[in-house]
Each structure stands twice: as C-alpha cells, then as structure tokens.
PyMOL CGO cylinders between C-alpha atoms (Angstrom):
from pymol import cmd
from pymol.cgo import CYLINDER

trace = [
    CYLINDER, 2.11, 26.82, -2.09, 1.45, 25.22, 1.27, 0.3, 1, 1, 1, 1, 1, 1,
    CYLINDER, 1.45, 25.22, 1.27, -2.28, 26.00, 1.57, 0.3, 1, 1, 1, 1, 1, 1,
    CYLINDER, -2.28, 26.00, 1.57, -2.83, 24.73, -1.98, 0.3, 1, 1, 1, 1, 1, 1,
    CYLINDER, -2.83, 24.73, -1.98, -1.24, 21.37, -1.11, 0.3, 1, 1, 1, 1, 1, 1,
    CYLINDER, -1.24, 21.37, -1.11, -4.34, 20.70, 0.97, 0.3, 1, 1, 1, 1, 1, 1,
    CYLINDER, -4.34, 20.70, 0.97, -6.87, 21.96, -1.55, 0.3, 1, 1, 1, 1, 1, 1,
    CYLINDER, -6.87, 21.96, -1.55, -10.03, 19.97, -2.28, 0.3, 1, 1, 1, 1, 1, 1,
    CYLINDER, -10.03, 19.97, -2.28, -9.35, 20.69, -5.96, 0.3, 1, 1, 1, 1, 1, 1,
    CYLINDER, -9.35, 20.69, -5.96, -7.18, 17.81, -7.14, 0.3, 1, 1, 1, 1, 1, 1,
    CYLINDER, -7.18, 17.81, -7.14, -5.70, 19.82, -10.02, 0.3, 1, 1, 1, 1, 1, 1,
    CYLINDER, -5.70, 19.82, -10.02, -4.74, 22.75, -7.80, 0.3, 1, 1, 1, 1, 1, 1,
    CYLINDER, -4.74, 22.75, -7.80, -3.25, 20.30, -5.34, 0.3, 1, 1, 1, 1, 1, 1,
    CYLINDER, -3.25, 20.30, -5.34, -1.27, 18.63, -8.12, 0.3, 1, 1, 1, 1, 1, 1,
    CYLINDER, -1.27, 18.63, -8.12, -0.01, 21.97, -9.46, 0.3, 1, 1, 1, 1, 1, 1,
    CYLINDER, -0.01, 21.97, -9.46, 1.10, 23.05, -5.98, 0.3, 1, 1, 1, 1, 1, 1,
    CYLINDER, 1.10, 23.05, -5.98, 3.00, 19.79, -5.45, 0.3, 1, 1, 1, 1, 1, 1,
    CYLINDER, 3.00, 19.79, -5.45, 4.77, 20.08, -8.80, 0.3, 1, 1, 1, 1, 1, 1,
    CYLINDER, 4.77, 20.08, -8.80, 5.69, 23.69, -8.03, 0.3, 1, 1, 1, 1, 1, 1,
    CYLINDER, 5.69, 23.69, -8.03, 7.04, 22.64, -4.63, 0.3, 1, 1, 1, 1, 1, 1,
    CYLINDER, 7.04, 22.64, -4.63, 9.18, 19.96, -6.25, 0.3, 1, 1, 1, 1, 1, 1,
    CYLINDER, 9.18, 19.96, -6.25, 10.79, 22.67, -8.40, 0.3, 1, 1, 1, 1, 1, 1,
    CYLINDER, 10.79, 22.67, -8.40, 11.99, 24.59, -5.32, 0.3, 1, 1, 1, 1, 1, 1,
    CYLINDER, 11.99, 24.59, -5.32, 15.40, 23.88, -3.72, 0.3, 1, 1, 1, 1, 1, 1,
    CYLINDER, 15.40, 23.88, -3.72, 14.69, 20.95, -1.42, 0.3, 1, 1, 1, 1, 1, 1,
    CYLINDER, 14.69, 20.95, -1.42, 16.75, 22.35, 1.45, 0.3, 1, 1, 1, 1, 1, 1,
    CYLINDER, 16.75, 22.35, 1.45, 14.20, 25.13, 1.76, 0.3, 1, 1, 1, 1, 1, 1,
    CYLINDER, 14.20, 25.13, 1.76, 11.25, 22.88, 2.46, 0.3, 1, 1, 1, 1, 1, 1,
    CYLINDER, 11.25, 22.88, 2.46, 12.29, 19.33, 3.40, 0.3, 1, 1, 1, 1, 1, 1,
    CYLINDER, 12.29, 19.33, 3.40, 12.34, 20.00, 7.14, 0.3, 1, 1, 1, 1, 1, 1,
    CYLINDER, 12.34, 20.00, 7.14, 8.97, 21.71, 7.01, 0.3, 1, 1, 1, 1, 1, 1,
    CYLINDER, 8.97, 21.71, 7.01, 7.45, 18.79, 5.09, 0.3, 1, 1, 1, 1, 1, 1,
    CYLINDER, 7.45, 18.79, 5.09, 8.67, 16.34, 7.72, 0.3, 1, 1, 1, 1, 1, 1,
    CYLINDER, 8.67, 16.34, 7.72, 7.24, 18.42, 10.57, 0.3, 1, 1, 1, 1, 1, 1,
    CYLINDER, 7.24, 18.42, 10.57, 3.72, 18.85, 9.22, 0.3, 1, 1, 1, 1, 1, 1,
    CYLINDER, 3.72, 18.85, 9.22, 0.94, 17.69, 11.49, 0.3, 1, 1, 1, 1, 1, 1,
    CYLINDER, 0.94, 17.69, 11.49, -0.74, 14.36, 10.88, 0.3, 1, 1, 1, 1, 1, 1,
    CYLINDER, -0.74, 14.36, 10.88, -4.22, 15.36, 12.06, 0.3, 1, 1, 1, 1, 1, 1,
    CYLINDER, -4.22, 15.36, 12.06, -7.33, 14.72, 9.99, 0.3, 1, 1, 1, 1, 1, 1,
    CYLINDER, -7.33, 14.72, 9.99, -7.53, 18.42, 9.09, 0.3, 1, 1, 1, 1, 1, 1,
    CYLINDER, -7.53, 18.42, 9.09, -3.96, 18.55, 7.82, 0.3, 1, 1, 1, 1, 1, 1,
    CYLINDER, -3.96, 18.55, 7.82, -3.78, 15.05, 6.31, 0.3, 1, 1, 1, 1, 1, 1,
    CYLINDER, -3.78, 15.05, 6.31, -4.11, 16.09, 2.65, 0.3, 1, 1, 1, 1, 1, 1,
    CYLINDER, -4.11, 16.09, 2.65, -1.40, 18.74, 2.97, 0.3, 1, 1, 1, 1, 1, 1,
    CYLINDER, -1.40, 18.74, 2.97, 0.92, 16.29, 4.71, 0.3, 1, 1, 1, 1, 1, 1,
    CYLINDER, 0.92, 16.29, 4.71, 0.35, 13.56, 2.13, 0.3, 1, 1, 1, 1, 1, 1,
    CYLINDER, 0.35, 13.56, 2.13, 0.98, 15.96, -0.76, 0.3, 1, 1, 1, 1, 1, 1,
    CYLINDER, 0.98, 15.96, -0.76, 4.17, 17.33, 0.79, 0.3, 1, 1, 1, 1, 1, 1,
    CYLINDER, 4.17, 17.33, 0.79, 5.53, 13.87, 1.59, 0.3, 1, 1, 1, 1, 1, 1,
    CYLINDER, 5.53, 13.87, 1.59, 4.83, 12.74, -1.97, 0.3, 1, 1, 1, 1, 1, 1,
    CYLINDER, 4.83, 12.74, -1.97, 6.81, 15.69, -3.27, 0.3, 1, 1, 1, 1, 1, 1,
    CYLINDER, 6.81, 15.69, -3.27, 9.66, 14.84, -0.91, 0.3, 1, 1, 1, 1, 1, 1,
    CYLINDER, 9.66, 14.84, -0.91, 9.66, 11.16, -1.86, 0.3, 1, 1, 1, 1, 1, 1,
    CYLINDER, 9.66, 11.16, -1.86, 9.80, 12.10, -5.53, 0.3, 1, 1, 1, 1, 1, 1,
    CYLINDER, 9.80, 12.10, -5.53, 12.76, 14.48, -5.40, 0.3, 1, 1, 1, 1, 1, 1,
    CYLINDER, 12.76, 14.48, -5.40, 14.93, 13.80, -2.36, 0.3, 1, 1, 1, 1, 1, 1,
    CYLINDER, 14.93, 13.80, -2.36, 17.05, 10.90, -3.64, 0.3, 1, 1, 1, 1, 1, 1,
    CYLINDER, 17.05, 10.90, -3.64, 18.39, 10.40, -0.09, 0.3, 1, 1, 1, 1, 1, 1,
    CYLINDER, 18.39, 10.40, -0.09, 17.68, 6.90, 1.30, 0.3, 1, 1, 1, 1, 1, 1,
    CYLINDER, 17.68, 6.90, 1.30, 18.03, 8.25, 4.84, 0.3, 1, 1, 1, 1, 1, 1,
    CYLINDER, 18.03, 8.25, 4.84, 14.79, 10.20, 4.36, 0.3, 1, 1, 1, 1, 1, 1,
    CYLINDER, 14.79, 10.20, 4.36, 12.78, 6.99, 3.87, 0.3, 1, 1, 1, 1, 1, 1,
    CYLINDER, 12.78, 6.99, 3.87, 12.38, 6.35, 7.59, 0.3, 1, 1, 1, 1, 1, 1,
    CYLINDER, 12.38, 6.35, 7.59, 11.04, 9.80, 8.55, 0.3, 1, 1, 1, 1, 1, 1,
    CYLINDER, 11.04, 9.80, 8.55, 8.67, 9.75, 5.55, 0.3, 1, 1, 1, 1, 1, 1,
    CYLINDER, 8.67, 9.75, 5.55, 7.28, 6.40, 6.68, 0.3, 1, 1, 1, 1, 1, 1,
    CYLINDER, 7.28, 6.40, 6.68, 7.02, 7.55, 10.28, 0.3, 1, 1, 1, 1, 1, 1,
    CYLINDER, 7.02, 7.55, 10.28, 4.95, 10.57, 9.26, 0.3, 1, 1, 1, 1, 1, 1,
    CYLINDER, 4.95, 10.57, 9.26, 2.71, 8.44, 7.07, 0.3, 1, 1, 1, 1, 1, 1,
    CYLINDER, 2.71, 8.44, 7.07, 2.30, 5.85, 9.82, 0.3, 1, 1, 1, 1, 1, 1,
    CYLINDER, 2.30, 5.85, 9.82, 1.05, 8.58, 12.15, 0.3, 1, 1, 1, 1, 1, 1,
    CYLINDER, 1.05, 8.58, 12.15, -1.86, 9.56, 9.88, 0.3, 1, 1, 1, 1, 1, 1,
    CYLINDER, -1.86, 9.56, 9.88, -5.38, 8.81, 11.23, 0.3, 1, 1, 1, 1, 1, 1,
    CYLINDER, -5.38, 8.81, 11.23, -6.12, 6.28, 8.48, 0.3, 1, 1, 1, 1, 1, 1,
    CYLINDER, -6.12, 6.28, 8.48, -9.34, 5.13, 10.10, 0.3, 1, 1, 1, 1, 1, 1,
    CYLINDER, -9.34, 5.13, 10.10, -10.77, 8.62, 9.56, 0.3, 1, 1, 1, 1, 1, 1,
    CYLINDER, -10.77, 8.62, 9.56, -9.39, 9.31, 6.08, 0.3, 1, 1, 1, 1, 1, 1,
    CYLINDER, -9.39, 9.31, 6.08, -11.44, 9.16, 2.90, 0.3, 1, 1, 1, 1, 1, 1,
    CYLINDER, -11.44, 9.16, 2.90, -10.76, 6.46, 0.31, 0.3, 1, 1, 1, 1, 1, 1,
    CYLINDER, -10.76, 6.46, 0.31, -9.04, 9.05, -1.89, 0.3, 1, 1, 1, 1, 1, 1,
    CYLINDER, -9.04, 9.05, -1.89, -6.76, 10.14, 0.95, 0.3, 1, 1, 1, 1, 1, 1,
    CYLINDER, -6.76, 10.14, 0.95, -5.88, 6.54, 1.77, 0.3, 1, 1, 1, 1, 1, 1,
    CYLINDER, -5.88, 6.54, 1.77, -5.01, 5.81, -1.84, 0.3, 1, 1, 1, 1, 1, 1,
    CYLINDER, -5.01, 5.81, -1.84, -2.84, 8.92, -1.98, 0.3, 1, 1, 1, 1, 1, 1,
    CYLINDER, -2.84, 8.92, -1.98, -1.05, 7.98, 1.23, 0.3, 1, 1, 1, 1, 1, 1,
    CYLINDER, -1.05, 7.98, 1.23, -0.42, 4.43, 0.02, 0.3, 1, 1, 1, 1, 1, 1,
    CYLINDER, -0.42, 4.43, 0.02, 1.01, 5.92, -3.16, 0.3, 1, 1, 1, 1, 1, 1,
    CYLINDER, 1.01, 5.92, -3.16, 3.54, 7.87, -1.12, 0.3, 1, 1, 1, 1, 1, 1,
    CYLINDER, 3.54, 7.87, -1.12, 4.74, 4.65, 0.53, 0.3, 1, 1, 1, 1, 1, 1,
    CYLINDER, 4.74, 4.65, 0.53, 5.08, 3.06, -2.90, 0.3, 1, 1, 1, 1, 1, 1,
    CYLINDER, 5.08, 3.06, -2.90, 6.96, 6.00, -4.44, 0.3, 1, 1, 1, 1, 1, 1,
    CYLINDER, 6.96, 6.00, -4.44, 9.26, 6.21, -1.42, 0.3, 1, 1, 1, 1, 1, 1,
    CYLINDER, 9.26, 6.21, -1.42, 10.14, 2.51, -1.61, 0.3, 1, 1, 1, 1, 1, 1,
    CYLINDER, 10.14, 2.51, -1.61, 10.64, 2.67, -5.37, 0.3, 1, 1, 1, 1, 1, 1,
    CYLINDER, 10.64, 2.67, -5.37, 12.88, 5.74, -5.33, 0.3, 1, 1, 1, 1, 1, 1,
    CYLINDER, 12.88, 5.74, -5.33, 14.67, 5.42, -2.00, 0.3, 1, 1, 1, 1, 1, 1,
    CYLINDER, 14.67, 5.42, -2.00, 15.21, 1.67, -1.85, 0.3, 1, 1, 1, 1, 1, 1,
    CYLINDER, 15.21, 1.67, -1.85, 13.71, -1.32, -0.12, 0.3, 1, 1, 1, 1, 1, 1,
    CYLINDER, 13.71, -1.32, -0.12, 12.95, -0.51, 3.54, 0.3, 1, 1, 1, 1, 1, 1,
    CYLINDER, 12.95, -0.51, 3.54, 14.81, -2.06, 6.41, 0.3, 1, 1, 1, 1, 1, 1,
    CYLINDER, 14.81, -2.06, 6.41, 13.13, -4.90, 8.28, 0.3, 1, 1, 1, 1, 1, 1,
    CYLINDER, 13.13, -4.90, 8.28, 12.10, -2.51, 11.06, 0.3, 1, 1, 1, 1, 1, 1,
    CYLINDER, 12.10, -2.51, 11.06, 10.58, 0.05, 8.69, 0.3, 1, 1, 1, 1, 1, 1,
    CYLINDER, 10.58, 0.05, 8.69, 8.86, -2.65, 6.65, 0.3, 1, 1, 1, 1, 1, 1,
    CYLINDER, 8.86, -2.65, 6.65, 7.29, -4.12, 9.79, 0.3, 1, 1, 1, 1, 1, 1,
    CYLINDER, 7.29, -4.12, 9.79, 6.11, -0.74, 11.05, 0.3, 1, 1, 1, 1, 1, 1,
    CYLINDER, 6.11, -0.74, 11.05, 4.44, 0.04, 7.72, 0.3, 1, 1, 1, 1, 1, 1,
    CYLINDER, 4.44, 0.04, 7.72, 2.95, -3.44, 7.42, 0.3, 1, 1, 1, 1, 1, 1,
    CYLINDER, 2.95, -3.44, 7.42, 1.48, -3.12, 10.92, 0.3, 1, 1, 1, 1, 1, 1,
    CYLINDER, 1.48, -3.12, 10.92, -0.25, 0.12, 9.91, 0.3, 1, 1, 1, 1, 1, 1,
    CYLINDER, -0.25, 0.12, 9.91, -1.51, -1.19, 6.57, 0.3, 1, 1, 1, 1, 1, 1,
    CYLINDER, -1.51, -1.19, 6.57, -2.64, -4.53, 8.00, 0.3, 1, 1, 1, 1, 1, 1,
    CYLINDER, -2.64, -4.53, 8.00, -5.14, -2.72, 10.21, 0.3, 1, 1, 1, 1, 1, 1,
    CYLINDER, -5.14, -2.72, 10.21, -6.77, -1.38, 7.04, 0.3, 1, 1, 1, 1, 1, 1,
    CYLINDER, -6.77, -1.38, 7.04, -6.96, -4.73, 5.25, 0.3, 1, 1, 1, 1, 1, 1,
    CYLINDER, -6.96, -4.73, 5.25, -9.27, -5.70, 3.69, 0.3, 1, 1, 1, 1, 1, 1,
    CYLINDER, -9.27, -5.70, 3.69, -11.09, -2.71, 2.25, 0.3, 1, 1, 1, 1, 1, 1,
    CYLINDER, -11.09, -2.71, 2.25, -14.69, -2.97, 1.09, 0.3, 1, 1, 1, 1, 1, 1,
    CYLINDER, -14.69, -2.97, 1.09, -14.08, -1.90, -2.52, 0.3, 1, 1, 1, 1, 1, 1,
    CYLINDER, -14.08, -1.90, -2.52, -11.91, -3.97, -4.82, 0.3, 1, 1, 1, 1, 1, 1,
    CYLINDER, -11.91, -3.97, -4.82, -9.69, -1.23, -6.27, 0.3, 1, 1, 1, 1, 1, 1,
    CYLINDER, -9.69, -1.23, -6.27, -8.38, 0.12, -2.95, 0.3, 1, 1, 1, 1, 1, 1,
    CYLINDER, -8.38, 0.12, -2.95, -8.27, -3.39, -1.55, 0.3, 1, 1, 1, 1, 1, 1,
    CYLINDER, -8.27, -3.39, -1.55, -6.02, -4.51, -4.39, 0.3, 1, 1, 1, 1, 1, 1,
    CYLINDER, -6.02, -4.51, -4.39, -3.74, -1.51, -3.95, 0.3, 1, 1, 1, 1, 1, 1,
    CYLINDER, -3.74, -1.51, -3.95, -3.41, -2.35, -0.27, 0.3, 1, 1, 1, 1, 1, 1,
    CYLINDER, -3.41, -2.35, -0.27, -2.84, -5.99, -1.11, 0.3, 1, 1, 1, 1, 1, 1,
    CYLINDER, -2.84, -5.99, -1.11, 0.01, -5.02, -3.45, 0.3, 1, 1, 1, 1, 1, 1,
    CYLINDER, 0.01, -5.02, -3.45, 1.71, -3.05, -0.69, 0.3, 1, 1, 1, 1, 1, 1,
    CYLINDER, 1.71, -3.05, -0.69, 1.40, -5.87, 1.83, 0.3, 1, 1, 1, 1, 1, 1,
    CYLINDER, 1.40, -5.87, 1.83, 2.75, -8.32, -0.72, 0.3, 1, 1, 1, 1, 1, 1,
    CYLINDER, 2.75, -8.32, -0.72, 5.78, -6.10, -1.26, 0.3, 1, 1, 1, 1, 1, 1,
    CYLINDER, 5.78, -6.10, -1.26, 6.30, -5.91, 2.50, 0.3, 1, 1, 1, 1, 1, 1,
    CYLINDER, 6.30, -5.91, 2.50, 5.94, -9.72, 2.78, 0.3, 1, 1, 1, 1, 1, 1,
    CYLINDER, 5.94, -9.72, 2.78, 3.19, -9.58, 5.39, 0.3, 1, 1, 1, 1, 1, 1,
    CYLINDER, 3.19, -9.58, 5.39, 2.85, -13.25, 6.49, 0.3, 1, 1, 1, 1, 1, 1,
    CYLINDER, 2.85, -13.25, 6.49, -0.98, -13.47, 6.75, 0.3, 1, 1, 1, 1, 1, 1,
    CYLINDER, -0.98, -13.47, 6.75, -1.54, -12.04, 3.26, 0.3, 1, 1, 1, 1, 1, 1,
    CYLINDER, -1.54, -12.04, 3.26, -2.23, -15.31, 1.43, 0.3, 1, 1, 1, 1, 1, 1,
    CYLINDER, -2.23, -15.31, 1.43, -4.69, -16.48, 4.08, 0.3, 1, 1, 1, 1, 1, 1,
    CYLINDER, -4.69, -16.48, 4.08, -6.48, -13.11, 4.21, 0.3, 1, 1, 1, 1, 1, 1,
    CYLINDER, -6.48, -13.11, 4.21, -6.60, -12.58, 0.45, 0.3, 1, 1, 1, 1, 1, 1,
    CYLINDER, -6.60, -12.58, 0.45, -7.69, -16.03, -0.70, 0.3, 1, 1, 1, 1, 1, 1,
    CYLINDER, -7.69, -16.03, -0.70, -11.37, -15.47, 0.27, 0.3, 1, 1, 1, 1, 1, 1,
    CYLINDER, -11.37, -15.47, 0.27, -11.37, -12.25, -1.80, 0.3, 1, 1, 1, 1, 1, 1,
    CYLINDER, -11.37, -12.25, -1.80, -9.93, -14.13, -4.76, 0.3, 1, 1, 1, 1, 1, 1,
    CYLINDER, -9.93, -14.13, -4.76, -12.48, -16.92, -4.48, 0.3, 1, 1, 1, 1, 1, 1,
    CYLINDER, -12.48, -16.92, -4.48, -15.42, -14.55, -4.01, 0.3, 1, 1, 1, 1, 1, 1,
    CYLINDER, -15.42, -14.55, -4.01, -14.46, -12.14, -6.81, 0.3, 1, 1, 1, 1, 1, 1,
    CYLINDER, -14.46, -12.14, -6.81, -17.06, -11.98, -9.58, 0.3, 1, 1, 1, 1, 1, 1,
    CYLINDER, -17.06, -11.98, -9.58, -15.24, -10.00, -12.27, 0.3, 1, 1, 1, 1, 1, 1,
    CYLINDER, -15.24, -10.00, -12.27, -12.42, -11.62, -14.23, 0.3, 1, 1, 1, 1, 1, 1,
    CYLINDER, -12.42, -11.62, -14.23, -10.31, -8.49, -13.77, 0.3, 1, 1, 1, 1, 1, 1,
    CYLINDER, -10.31, -8.49, -13.77, -10.52, -8.77, -9.99, 0.3, 1, 1, 1, 1, 1, 1,
    CYLINDER, -10.52, -8.77, -9.99, -9.61, -12.45, -9.97, 0.3, 1, 1, 1, 1, 1, 1,
    CYLINDER, -9.61, -12.45, -9.97, -6.64, -11.79, -12.25, 0.3, 1, 1, 1, 1, 1, 1,
    CYLINDER, -6.64, -11.79, -12.25, -5.51, -8.93, -10.03, 0.3, 1, 1, 1, 1, 1, 1,
    CYLINDER, -5.51, -8.93, -10.03, -5.42, -11.14, -6.93, 0.3, 1, 1, 1, 1, 1, 1,
    CYLINDER, -5.42, -11.14, -6.93, -3.84, -14.03, -8.83, 0.3, 1, 1, 1, 1, 1, 1,
    CYLINDER, -3.84, -14.03, -8.83, -1.12, -11.66, -10.03, 0.3, 1, 1, 1, 1, 1, 1,
    CYLINDER, -1.12, -11.66, -10.03, -0.47, -10.16, -6.61, 0.3, 1, 1, 1, 1, 1, 1,
    CYLINDER, -0.47, -10.16, -6.61, -0.22, -13.53, -4.85, 0.3, 1, 1, 1, 1, 1, 1,
    CYLINDER, -0.22, -13.53, -4.85, 1.78, -15.31, -7.53, 0.3, 1, 1, 1, 1, 1, 1,
    CYLINDER, 1.78, -15.31, -7.53, 5.19, -14.80, -5.94, 0.3, 1, 1, 1, 1, 1, 1,
    CYLINDER, 5.19, -14.80, -5.94, 4.37, -13.99, -2.32, 0.3, 1, 1, 1, 1, 1, 1,
    CYLINDER, 4.37, -13.99, -2.32, 7.06, -16.03, -0.50, 0.3, 1, 1, 1, 1, 1, 1,
    CYLINDER, 7.06, -16.03, -0.50, 5.54, -16.37, 2.97, 0.3, 1, 1, 1, 1, 1, 1,
    CYLINDER, 5.54, -16.37, 2.97, 2.36, -17.44, 4.73, 0.3, 1, 1, 1, 1, 1, 1,
    CYLINDER, 2.36, -17.44, 4.73, 1.35, -20.38, 2.55, 0.3, 1, 1, 1, 1, 1, 1,
    CYLINDER, 1.35, -20.38, 2.55, -0.07, -23.72, 3.65, 0.3, 1, 1, 1, 1, 1, 1,
    CYLINDER, -0.07, -23.72, 3.65, -0.63, -26.63, 1.29, 0.3, 1, 1, 1, 1, 1, 1,
    CYLINDER, -0.63, -26.63, 1.29, -4.38, -25.99, 1.45, 0.3, 1, 1, 1, 1, 1, 1,
    CYLINDER, -4.38, -25.99, 1.45, -3.89, -22.35, 0.46, 0.3, 1, 1, 1, 1, 1, 1,
    CYLINDER, -3.89, -22.35, 0.46, -1.69, -23.47, -2.44, 0.3, 1, 1, 1, 1, 1, 1,
    CYLINDER, -1.69, -23.47, -2.44, -4.41, -25.84, -3.62, 0.3, 1, 1, 1, 1, 1, 1,
    CYLINDER, -4.41, -25.84, -3.62, -7.03, -23.11, -3.44, 0.3, 1, 1, 1, 1, 1, 1,
    CYLINDER, -7.03, -23.11, -3.44, -4.78, -20.72, -5.34, 0.3, 1, 1, 1, 1, 1, 1,
    CYLINDER, -4.78, -20.72, -5.34, -4.03, -23.10, -8.20, 0.3, 1, 1, 1, 1, 1, 1,
    CYLINDER, -4.03, -23.10, -8.20, -7.69, -24.12, -8.36, 0.3, 1, 1, 1, 1, 1, 1,
    CYLINDER, -7.69, -24.12, -8.36, -8.57, -20.48, -9.03, 0.3, 1, 1, 1, 1, 1, 1,
    CYLINDER, -8.57, -20.48, -9.03, -5.71, -20.20, -11.51, 0.3, 1, 1, 1, 1, 1, 1,
    CYLINDER, -5.71, -20.20, -11.51, -7.05, -23.16, -13.49, 0.3, 1, 1, 1, 1, 1, 1,
    CYLINDER, -7.05, -23.16, -13.49, -10.43, -21.42, -13.65, 0.3, 1, 1, 1, 1, 1, 1,
    CYLINDER, -10.43, -21.42, -13.65, -8.65, -18.41, -15.15, 0.3, 1, 1, 1, 1, 1, 1,
    CYLINDER, -8.65, -18.41, -15.15, -7.49, -20.61, -18.03, 0.3, 1, 1, 1, 1, 1, 1,
    CYLINDER, -7.49, -20.61, -18.03, -11.10, -20.59, -19.21, 0.3, 1, 1, 1, 1, 1, 1,
    CYLINDER, -11.10, -20.59, -19.21, -11.61, -16.80, -19.01, 0.3, 1, 1, 1, 1, 1, 1,
    CYLINDER, -11.61, -16.80, -19.01, -12.83, -14.93, -22.06, 0.3, 1, 1, 1, 1, 1, 1,
    CYLINDER, -12.83, -14.93, -22.06, -10.31, -12.48, -23.49, 0.3, 1, 1, 1, 1, 1, 1,
    CYLINDER, -10.31, -12.48, -23.49, -7.96, -11.57, -26.29, 0.3, 1, 1, 1, 1, 1, 1,
    CYLINDER, -7.96, -11.57, -26.29, -4.95, -13.46, -27.58, 0.3, 1, 1, 1, 1, 1, 1,
    CYLINDER, -4.95, -13.46, -27.58, -2.68, -12.02, -24.90, 0.3, 1, 1, 1, 1, 1, 1,
    CYLINDER, -2.68, -12.02, -24.90, -4.77, -13.27, -21.98, 0.3, 1, 1, 1, 1, 1, 1,
    CYLINDER, -4.77, -13.27, -21.98, -3.54, -16.90, -22.11, 0.3, 1, 1, 1, 1, 1, 1,
    CYLINDER, -3.54, -16.90, -22.11, 0.03, -15.60, -22.30, 0.3, 1, 1, 1, 1, 1, 1,
    CYLINDER, 0.03, -15.60, -22.30, -0.52, -13.45, -19.21, 0.3, 1, 1, 1, 1, 1, 1,
    CYLINDER, -0.52, -13.45, -19.21, -2.10, -16.31, -17.27, 0.3, 1, 1, 1, 1, 1, 1,
    CYLINDER, -2.10, -16.31, -17.27, 0.74, -18.63, -18.25, 0.3, 1, 1, 1, 1, 1, 1,
    CYLINDER, 0.74, -18.63, -18.25, 3.20, -16.03, -16.95, 0.3, 1, 1, 1, 1, 1, 1,
    CYLINDER, 3.20, -16.03, -16.95, 1.34, -15.90, -13.64, 0.3, 1, 1, 1, 1, 1, 1,
    CYLINDER, 1.34, -15.90, -13.64, 1.47, -19.70, -13.43, 0.3, 1, 1, 1, 1, 1, 1,
    CYLINDER, 1.47, -19.70, -13.43, 5.20, -19.81, -14.18, 0.3, 1, 1, 1, 1, 1, 1,
    CYLINDER, 5.20, -19.81, -14.18, 5.93, -17.34, -11.38, 0.3, 1, 1, 1, 1, 1, 1,
    CYLINDER, 5.93, -17.34, -11.38, 3.66, -19.17, -8.93, 0.3, 1, 1, 1, 1, 1, 1,
    CYLINDER, 3.66, -19.17, -8.93, 5.17, -22.57, -9.69, 0.3, 1, 1, 1, 1, 1, 1,
    CYLINDER, 5.17, -22.57, -9.69, 8.72, -21.21, -9.49, 0.3, 1, 1, 1, 1, 1, 1,
    CYLINDER, 8.72, -21.21, -9.49, 8.44, -20.52, -5.75, 0.3, 1, 1, 1, 1, 1, 1,
    CYLINDER, 8.44, -20.52, -5.75, 7.02, -23.95, -4.86, 0.3, 1, 1, 1, 1, 1, 1,
    CYLINDER, 7.02, -23.95, -4.86, 9.15, -26.43, -3.02, 0.3, 1, 1, 1, 1, 1, 1,
    CYLINDER, 9.15, -26.43, -3.02, 9.72, -29.90, -4.44, 0.3, 1, 1, 1, 1, 1, 1,
    CYLINDER, 9.72, -29.90, -4.44, 7.35, -31.35, -1.84, 0.3, 1, 1, 1, 1, 1, 1,
    CYLINDER, 7.35, -31.35, -1.84, 4.63, -28.84, -2.79, 0.3, 1, 1, 1, 1, 1, 1,
    CYLINDER, 4.63, -28.84, -2.79, 4.98, -29.65, -6.48, 0.3, 1, 1, 1, 1, 1, 1,
    CYLINDER, 4.98, -29.65, -6.48, 4.65, -33.33, -5.74, 0.3, 1, 1, 1, 1, 1, 1,
    CYLINDER, 4.65, -33.33, -5.74, 1.60, -32.85, -3.49, 0.3, 1, 1, 1, 1, 1, 1,
    CYLINDER, 1.60, -32.85, -3.49, -0.17, -30.49, -5.90, 0.3, 1, 1, 1, 1, 1, 1,
    CYLINDER, -0.17, -30.49, -5.90, 0.46, -32.76, -8.88, 0.3, 1, 1, 1, 1, 1, 1,
    CYLINDER, 0.46, -32.76, -8.88, -1.48, -31.89, -12.02, 0.3, 1, 1, 1, 1, 1, 1,
    CYLINDER, -1.48, -31.89, -12.02, -3.24, -29.00, -10.28, 0.3, 1, 1, 1, 1, 1, 1,
    CYLINDER, -3.24, -29.00, -10.28, -0.33, -26.76, -11.21, 0.3, 1, 1, 1, 1, 1, 1,
    CYLINDER, -0.33, -26.76, -11.21, -0.82, -27.55, -14.90, 0.3, 1, 1, 1, 1, 1, 1,
    CYLINDER, -0.82, -27.55, -14.90, -3.14, -25.52, -17.18, 0.3, 1, 1, 1, 1, 1, 1,
    CYLINDER, -3.14, -25.52, -17.18, -6.75, -26.61, -17.35, 0.3, 1, 1, 1, 1, 1, 1,
    CYLINDER, -6.75, -26.61, -17.35, -7.85, -28.49, -20.46, 0.3, 1, 1, 1, 1, 1, 1,
    CYLINDER, -7.85, -28.49, -20.46, -9.91, -26.49, -22.96, 0.3, 1, 1, 1, 1, 1, 1,
]
cmd.load_cgo(trace, "trace")
C-alpha cells in the first residue's frame, strides 16, 4: 500500500488510504509518524497522516500528527498538496479534539506564512483554519480580500468565516466588515439567501461589546431594500 499512497493518480491514492485504514492501526501508526517530510515524499506522508487522523481516536496522537505536517516544505508543494495537508489538520482537530495552545500556535505559525494564497478557494480554506486557530491578525489580513472580492460567493465566504472571529478587531475593521455585510443584503439569490445573511449578521453582532454596538449604530442593521 505504501507506494500507492504517493501515487499521482488520486483514485489509486484514495483506495490505498482506505485500505490502510482497514488494517490494524498498531501495525502502521509508528511508520506513518516516521515518514519523511521531503518534497518527494510529501504526498505519501500526507495520505498516511490523513488515514491516521481518521482512525486513531487517541487525542495524544494529535501533537505528533501536527508536528509532521508542520515539517512539510509547504512553500514547494502544489496547491493540491497544500489543500490535502490542510485537510489533515482539519480532520485531526475535528476527531481528536481542539489543540492545546502550544499546538495551535505552532500550526498557526506555519499556516500564517502561507496566507494569503493567490486563488480564492485555497485562500478561503486557509482562512477557515486560521479562524479556528484564532490567529490574531486574521481580520486585518482578510478584510482587503473581502472588500476586493468580485463574486458574491467569495464575499459571502469571507463574511461567514469572519463572523465570529473573537480576536484582532479594531473599530475600523468592524465598520468595514459591517459595511460589506450591508452590501450583501442586496445580493441576488434565492429565498434562502436573506436568511443566511441574517444568520451571519446575528453571529457577528453577538460577539460585539456594548461599546462597539453603540459606536457602530445603525451600521449593524440590515440595509434597506
């Protein structure tokens, strides 16, 4: 299975990972955690760590998984490899629990060096991870992407990601955020779109302090039709 974990064929790679997950974990966990993190072995390592994150169930394995991922040469990886590696972080956090402050900081430091990406899809994935890790500069770094986004879908993605980020806000950033949110009230879409935007607004308003609500005034209210 191991050579196939690094295959250029995504379906073969997927089949090998699923087959690995069906093997007794004690037979392969140690090997997965000792794989090299070179450019040549990156795909194999990412696939094996994803398998481990999916089946281990042991929170103690979260740290070594993150350490192996952090050691990958992200600056040399393809967009596909980066997305796959970010997925492993996400699966590991979802299945093994929220990381400790030390692990969260180490991962955020690695991901922050890759932010922002040129393309919107990978950039939004990265933004989601940094939001989860509560990276303090996220609001400041993401706001220009939100304001410059052309497609409604991209603006909504950034509005959604930033809606309940608890750190890194200034009053000016809050104003800019709610200005963009009011623009979203006028987006074209189906009947569920206004409901979704109202949900984003409710979450964003919920984390404001009393002083922020007073300073922002009517800006936090929906735009008039």
